[in-house]
Residue, then its C-alpha position, 0 to 999 in steps of 0.5 A: x542753413x538759416x542766416x541770423x547774423x544781422x544787426x537789425x538796427x532798424x528794429x532795435x536789435x534781437x531780430x531773431x527773437x522778435x514775436x511774430x504771431x506768437x513765435x520768434x521770427x526765426x521760427x517761421x523760416x526754420x519750420x519751412x526749412x525743416x519740413x524739407x531738409x534733413x539737416x538745418x543749422x543756424x549761422x549767427x554772429x556770437x553777439x546775436x541773441x537767438x531764441x531757444x533752438x533745437x538745431x545746431x548753431x554755427x557762430x560766424x566771426x563778428x566781422x565783417x557785418x555783411x550777409x556774405x560772411x554768413x554764406x562763406x562761413x557756412x560753405x567753409x563748415x559744410x564739408x564740401x556740400x552745397x548749402x541752401x541759405x535762407x535769411x532768418x527774416x523771411x517768415x513767409x518762405x514756404x516748404x514748396x519753395x525750399x523744395x524747389x530750390x533744393x531739387x533744382x538742376x543747377x546746370x553746373x552753376x555755382x549757385x541756384x538763385x530765385x528771381x522774384x519781382x525782377x530782382x535776384x533773391x540771394x538770401x534764399x538760394x542754394x550755393x554749391x561748394x564752387x561758390x566759396x572762393x568767389x564769395x570770399x574774394x568779393x570786395x568787402x563793400x560790394x552788395x550781395x546781389x552784385x556778388x551773386x550776379x557775378x557768379x552767373x547763377x542758375x536763375x529760377x523765376x518765382x511768381x510768388x514774390x510774397x515769399x521774399x517779404x523780409x522783416x527789417x522795420x516795425x512796419x514790415x513786422x506788422x505787414x507780415x503779421x497781417x499776411x500770416x493772419x490772412x493766410x490762416 
């Protein structure tokens, strides 16, 4: 499940459709997810412009403006299944990392969350159905990282912090474009 419901105010809007090395930004993490998972959906606000997609889109309510809203909506729609969430602005996510998260033993925890560069990475994580009530009940202004830490997730230490490079500013977009060229 790709989260594409953000406002992207620092980029001037329409983040999912931004050109990154000749493709929409959203296409990069979508490709990594589709390489591993049988079913991939995009969760976005009704007002979020999206590129042409060949996957299902679940439209979440326009409020609240918080990434937790997309997680809650996806868990509600997932019919009691776990979801593997990935922010639509993580273009350097690899299929290997998606596979590792999908197959990780959660040990009964309501989430499996990577930690890279000393920080939890809740926007590329697996959430079990048991996480739904806890995520939905979190204070509306609480940071997602704090909410997810309170879940007491299974934490996977990840060495490749580059996989979590997100695009929030024009400088981020340029840096990621250069990294894509370097990796080619």
